[in-house]
DRENGU-449555 format. One record per residue (C-alpha): residue number from 1; residue in three letters; x, y, z. Coordinates in nm, 4 decimals. Last residue first. Layout:
N
<pt pos="NUM" code="ALA" x="X" y="Y" z="Z"/>
...
END
This chain:
162
<pt pos="162" code="ARG" x="-3.8228" y="-7.1267" z="-2.4160"/>
<pt pos="161" code="ARG" x="-3.4857" y="-7.0692" z="-2.5843"/>
<pt pos="160" code="ALA" x="-3.5718" y="-7.2532" z="-2.9079"/>
<pt pos="159" code="PHE" x="-3.8866" y="-7.0423" z="-2.9478"/>
<pt pos="158" code="LYS" x="-3.6961" y="-6.7140" z="-2.9652"/>
<pt pos="157" code="ASP" x="-3.4338" y="-6.8871" z="-3.1828"/>
<pt pos="156" code="ARG" x="-3.6897" y="-6.9642" z="-3.4498"/>
<pt pos="155" code="GLU" x="-3.7962" y="-6.5992" z="-3.4585"/>
<pt pos="154" code="ILE" x="-3.4375" y="-6.4784" z="-3.4994"/>
<pt pos="153" code="VAL" x="-3.3811" y="-6.7489" z="-3.7634"/>
<pt pos="152" code="ALA" x="-3.6845" y="-6.6280" z="-3.9621"/>
<pt pos="151" code="LEU" x="-3.5613" y="-6.2665" z="-3.9488"/>
<pt pos="150" code="GLU" x="-3.2116" y="-6.3597" z="-4.0707"/>
<pt pos="149" code="ASP" x="-3.3546" y="-6.5778" z="-4.3487"/>
<pt pos="148" code="VAL" x="-3.5792" y="-6.2885" z="-4.4520"/>
<pt pos="147" code="ARG" x="-3.2741" y="-6.0625" z="-4.4770"/>
<pt pos="146" code="GLU" x="-3.0531" y="-6.3161" z="-4.6572"/>
<pt pos="145" code="ASN" x="-3.3262" y="-6.3696" z="-4.9162"/>
<pt pos="144" code="GLU" x="-3.3506" y="-5.9925" z="-4.9621"/>
<pt pos="143" code="PRO" x="-2.9762" y="-5.9506" z="-5.0075"/>
<pt pos="142" code="HIS" x="-2.9089" y="-6.2575" z="-5.2303"/>
<pt pos="141" code="GLY" x="-2.5702" y="-6.3628" z="-5.0868"/>
<pt pos="140" code="ALA" x="-2.5883" y="-6.7343" z="-5.1550"/>
<pt pos="139" code="HIS" x="-2.7442" y="-6.8589" z="-4.8314"/>
<pt pos="138" code="GLY" x="-3.0472" y="-6.9903" z="-5.0186"/>
<pt pos="137" code="LYS" x="-3.0451" y="-7.0112" z="-5.3969"/>
<pt pos="136" code="VAL" x="-3.3284" y="-6.8071" z="-5.5363"/>
<pt pos="135" code="TRP" x="-3.6303" y="-6.9561" z="-5.7103"/>
<pt pos="134" code="HIS" x="-3.8654" y="-6.7112" z="-5.8772"/>
<pt pos="133" code="PHE" x="-4.2385" y="-6.7604" z="-5.9279"/>
<pt pos="132" code="ARG" x="-4.4810" y="-6.5139" z="-6.0831"/>
<pt pos="131" code="ILE" x="-4.8099" y="-6.4752" z="-5.9001"/>
<pt pos="130" code="GLU" x="-5.1175" y="-6.3004" z="-6.0359"/>
<pt pos="129" code="HIS" x="-5.3288" y="-6.2423" z="-5.7299"/>
<pt pos="128" code="GLU" x="-5.6497" y="-6.3423" z="-5.5484"/>
<pt pos="127" code="ASP" x="-5.6357" y="-6.6988" z="-5.6836"/>
<pt pos="126" code="LYS" x="-5.3070" y="-6.7545" z="-5.5021"/>
<pt pos="125" code="LEU" x="-5.4740" y="-6.6744" z="-5.1695"/>
<pt pos="124" code="SER" x="-5.7297" y="-6.9568" z="-5.1886"/>
<pt pos="123" code="ASP" x="-5.4764" y="-7.2200" z="-5.2886"/>
<pt pos="122" code="LEU" x="-5.2358" y="-7.0852" z="-5.0296"/>
<pt pos="121" code="GLN" x="-5.4899" y="-7.1442" z="-4.7548"/>
<pt pos="120" code="LYS" x="-5.5531" y="-7.4939" z="-4.8910"/>
<pt pos="119" code="TRP" x="-5.1785" y="-7.5619" z="-4.8957"/>
<pt pos="118" code="LEU" x="-5.1581" y="-7.4534" z="-4.5308"/>
<pt pos="117" code="ASP" x="-5.4244" y="-7.6979" z="-4.4122"/>
<pt pos="116" code="VAL" x="-5.2831" y="-7.9661" z="-4.6443"/>
<pt pos="115" code="ASN" x="-4.9490" y="-7.9602" z="-4.4623"/>
<pt pos="114" code="LYS" x="-4.8696" y="-8.3073" z="-4.5967"/>
<pt pos="113" code="VAL" x="-5.0870" y="-8.4197" z="-4.8873"/>
<pt pos="112" code="PRO" x="-5.2765" y="-8.7355" z="-4.7936"/>
<pt pos="111" code="GLN" x="-5.1283" y="-9.0474" z="-4.9534"/>
<pt pos="110" code="LYS" x="-5.2680" y="-9.1765" z="-5.2842"/>
<pt pos="109" code="SER" x="-4.9201" y="-9.2420" z="-5.4309"/>
<pt pos="108" code="ALA" x="-4.9756" y="-8.9535" z="-5.6742"/>
<pt pos="107" code="THR" x="-5.0476" y="-8.7372" z="-5.3704"/>
<pt pos="106" code="LYS" x="-5.3913" y="-8.6812" z="-5.2211"/>
<pt pos="105" code="TRP" x="-5.5715" y="-8.3500" z="-5.1792"/>
<pt pos="104" code="GLY" x="-5.8950" y="-8.4846" z="-5.3302"/>
<pt pos="103" code="LYS" x="-5.7199" y="-8.6285" z="-5.6374"/>
<pt pos="102" code="LYS" x="-5.8078" y="-8.3327" z="-5.8593"/>
<pt pos="101" code="LYS" x="-5.6833" y="-8.0985" z="-5.5841"/>
<pt pos="100" code="TRP" x="-5.3514" y="-8.2770" z="-5.5540"/>
<pt pos="99" code="GLY" x="-5.3062" y="-8.2670" z="-5.9302"/>
<pt pos="98" code="PRO" x="-5.3653" y="-7.8906" z="-5.9465"/>
<pt pos="97" code="MET" x="-5.1337" y="-7.8358" z="-5.6456"/>
<pt pos="96" code="TRP" x="-4.8260" y="-8.0149" z="-5.7818"/>
<pt pos="95" code="GLU" x="-4.6880" y="-7.7890" z="-6.0529"/>
<pt pos="94" code="LYS" x="-4.6775" y="-7.4161" z="-5.9842"/>
<pt pos="93" code="LEU" x="-4.7812" y="-7.3868" z="-5.6182"/>
<pt pos="92" code="GLY" x="-4.6204" y="-7.7081" z="-5.4972"/>
<pt pos="91" code="LYS" x="-4.3183" y="-7.6542" z="-5.7189"/>
<pt pos="90" code="LEU" x="-4.2605" y="-7.3124" z="-5.5628"/>
<pt pos="89" code="VAL" x="-4.3253" y="-7.4120" z="-5.2033"/>
<pt pos="88" code="TYR" x="-4.1254" y="-7.7362" z="-5.2068"/>
<pt pos="87" code="GLN" x="-3.8518" y="-7.5739" z="-5.4179"/>
<pt pos="86" code="SER" x="-3.7967" y="-7.3419" z="-5.1227"/>
<pt pos="85" code="ASP" x="-3.5432" y="-7.0622" z="-5.1804"/>
<pt pos="84" code="SER" x="-3.8293" y="-6.8221" z="-5.2393"/>
<pt pos="83" code="TYR" x="-3.8993" y="-6.5113" z="-5.4475"/>
<pt pos="82" code="LEU" x="-4.2594" y="-6.4313" z="-5.5396"/>
<pt pos="81" code="GLU" x="-4.3080" y="-6.1540" z="-5.7967"/>
<pt pos="80" code="VAL" x="-4.6665" y="-6.0651" z="-5.7157"/>
<pt pos="79" code="VAL" x="-4.8968" y="-5.8851" z="-5.9585"/>
<pt pos="78" code="SER" x="-5.1573" y="-5.7527" z="-5.7212"/>
<pt pos="77" code="PHE" x="-5.5287" y="-5.7847" z="-5.6504"/>
<pt pos="76" code="ARG" x="-5.6097" y="-5.5964" z="-5.3329"/>
<pt pos="75" code="THR" x="-5.5181" y="-5.5625" z="-4.9667"/>
<pt pos="74" code="LEU" x="-5.1895" y="-5.7501" z="-4.9689"/>
<pt pos="73" code="ALA" x="-5.0655" y="-5.8632" z="-4.6281"/>
<pt pos="72" code="SER" x="-5.2319" y="-6.2019" z="-4.6763"/>
<pt pos="71" code="LEU" x="-4.9881" y="-6.2742" z="-4.9594"/>
<pt pos="70" code="GLY" x="-4.6945" y="-6.2254" z="-4.7231"/>
<pt pos="69" code="GLU" x="-4.8509" y="-6.4234" z="-4.4394"/>
<pt pos="68" code="ILE" x="-4.9335" y="-6.7157" z="-4.6676"/>
<pt pos="67" code="VAL" x="-4.5848" y="-6.7072" z="-4.8231"/>
<pt pos="66" code="ALA" x="-4.4131" y="-6.7099" z="-4.4826"/>
<pt pos="65" code="THR" x="-4.6516" y="-6.9807" z="-4.3596"/>
<pt pos="64" code="LEU" x="-4.5504" y="-7.2107" z="-4.6450"/>
<pt pos="63" code="GLU" x="-4.1789" y="-7.1853" z="-4.5628"/>
<pt pos="62" code="MET" x="-4.2578" y="-7.2303" z="-4.1914"/>
<pt pos="61" code="ARG" x="-4.4631" y="-7.5412" z="-4.2600"/>
<pt pos="60" code="ASN" x="-4.1832" y="-7.6795" z="-4.4770"/>
<pt pos="59" code="ASN" x="-3.9270" y="-7.6228" z="-4.2008"/>
<pt pos="58" code="THR" x="-4.1359" y="-7.8166" z="-3.9533"/>
<pt pos="57" code="THR" x="-4.3220" y="-7.7149" z="-3.6385"/>
<pt pos="56" code="GLU" x="-4.3115" y="-7.7146" z="-3.2601"/>
<pt pos="55" code="ARG" x="-4.2644" y="-7.3807" z="-3.0773"/>
<pt pos="54" code="GLU" x="-4.3957" y="-7.1619" z="-3.3559"/>
<pt pos="53" code="GLY" x="-4.2711" y="-6.8507" z="-3.5283"/>
<pt pos="52" code="GLY" x="-4.3251" y="-6.4988" z="-3.6479"/>
<pt pos="51" code="SER" x="-4.1996" y="-6.2486" z="-3.9001"/>
<pt pos="50" code="ARG" x="-4.3053" y="-5.9351" z="-4.0816"/>
<pt pos="49" code="GLU" x="-4.1285" y="-5.6919" z="-4.3106"/>
<pt pos="48" code="VAL" x="-4.3074" y="-5.4214" z="-4.5081"/>
<pt pos="47" code="ALA" x="-4.1626" y="-5.2094" z="-4.7878"/>
<pt pos="46" code="LYS" x="-4.2602" y="-4.8850" z="-4.9610"/>
<pt pos="45" code="GLY" x="-4.0264" y="-4.7849" z="-5.2438"/>
<pt pos="44" code="SER" x="-4.3189" y="-4.6343" z="-5.4331"/>
<pt pos="43" code="ARG" x="-4.2602" y="-4.8101" z="-5.7646"/>
<pt pos="42" code="PRO" x="-4.0807" y="-5.1082" z="-5.6130"/>
<pt pos="41" code="HIS" x="-4.3673" y="-5.2080" z="-5.3804"/>
<pt pos="40" code="ARG" x="-4.1859" y="-5.4388" z="-5.1420"/>
<pt pos="39" code="LEU" x="-4.2958" y="-5.7279" z="-4.9240"/>
<pt pos="38" code="LEU" x="-4.0330" y="-5.8860" z="-4.7011"/>
<pt pos="37" code="PHE" x="-4.1403" y="-6.2101" z="-4.5424"/>
<pt pos="36" code="ALA" x="-4.0469" y="-6.4142" z="-4.2404"/>
<pt pos="35" code="TRP" x="-4.0974" y="-6.7561" z="-4.0833"/>
<pt pos="34" code="GLY" x="-3.9648" y="-6.9171" z="-3.7670"/>
<pt pos="33" code="GLY" x="-3.9363" y="-7.2637" z="-3.6229"/>
<pt pos="32" code="PRO" x="-3.8891" y="-7.4609" z="-3.3036"/>
<pt pos="31" code="GLY" x="-3.8722" y="-7.8337" z="-3.3694"/>
<pt pos="30" code="PRO" x="-4.0006" y="-8.0939" z="-3.6072"/>
<pt pos="29" code="ASN" x="-3.7740" y="-8.1166" z="-3.8006"/>
<pt pos="28" code="GLY" x="-3.4979" y="-7.9940" z="-3.5776"/>
<pt pos="27" code="SER" x="-3.4185" y="-7.6266" z="-3.5656"/>
<pt pos="26" code="CYS" x="-3.6486" y="-7.4702" z="-3.8245"/>
<pt pos="25" code="ALA" x="-3.6276" y="-7.1756" z="-4.0600"/>
<pt pos="24" code="GLY" x="-3.8692" y="-7.0296" z="-4.3128"/>
<pt pos="23" code="ASP" x="-3.8214" y="-6.7811" z="-4.5923"/>
<pt pos="22" code="THR" x="-4.0088" y="-6.5338" z="-4.8079"/>
<pt pos="21" code="PHE" x="-3.9393" y="-6.2471" z="-5.0502"/>
<pt pos="20" code="LEU" x="-4.2463" y="-6.0836" z="-5.2054"/>
<pt pos="19" code="GLU" x="-4.1993" y="-5.8234" z="-5.4775"/>
<pt pos="18" code="VAL" x="-4.4950" y="-5.6083" z="-5.5740"/>
<pt pos="17" code="ALA" x="-4.6617" y="-5.4928" z="-5.8938"/>
<pt pos="16" code="PRO" x="-4.9762" y="-5.2931" z="-5.8233"/>
<pt pos="15" code="ALA" x="-5.2800" y="-5.3760" z="-6.0316"/>
<pt pos="14" code="ASP" x="-5.3687" y="-5.0728" z="-6.2375"/>
<pt pos="13" code="GLY" x="-5.5670" y="-4.7854" z="-6.0847"/>
<pt pos="12" code="SER" x="-5.2620" y="-4.5608" z="-6.1191"/>
<pt pos="11" code="SER" x="-5.2706" y="-4.4506" z="-5.7558"/>
<pt pos="10" code="ASP" x="-5.1226" y="-4.7731" z="-5.6254"/>
<pt pos="9" code="ASP" x="-5.1880" y="-4.8125" z="-5.2583"/>
<pt pos="8" code="SER" x="-5.1992" y="-5.1495" z="-5.0958"/>
<pt pos="7" code="ILE" x="-4.8903" y="-5.2429" z="-4.9024"/>
<pt pos="6" code="ALA" x="-5.0079" y="-5.3700" z="-4.5704"/>
<pt pos="5" code="ASP" x="-5.0806" y="-5.2035" z="-4.2397"/>
<pt pos="4" code="LYS" x="-5.4479" y="-5.1497" z="-4.3254"/>
<pt pos="3" code="ARG" x="-5.4826" y="-5.5240" z="-4.3899"/>
<pt pos="2" code="THR" x="-5.4061" y="-5.5795" z="-4.0257"/>
<pt pos="1" code="MET" x="-5.0815" y="-5.7301" z="-3.9105"/>
END
């Protein structure tokens, strides 16, 4: 998706407030995986859905990729209400990342941070927006979470059949 395809317009001049729903899916860990996001601008009603996948990946990589792709779809500073069922993503962004960075992208046990390539992308993207974090329970009937889960599973299954 190009930046032109993304949600960007807010005629007020203020930072647009958007909702970003993300999910990842994987069959095996590692195995074929899929990611998806739904980005919505509540004021205008405009919404964008995107999804993709990989042949050999992990669930955590797909969860991270969904957030990266969703934030990358924004064309300017936005207030982002991020909804995810992944504690790994939310705690990583809110709690763990500052410590990892101070330690040279190492964990408290001095091990390299897993998925550091994706965490570094997220680190850069998070500074472009004001992000508010919301955990939603997966597979619990939350309509937008169910939708991105459905899209991620479709993508995962495309790679599982190859």
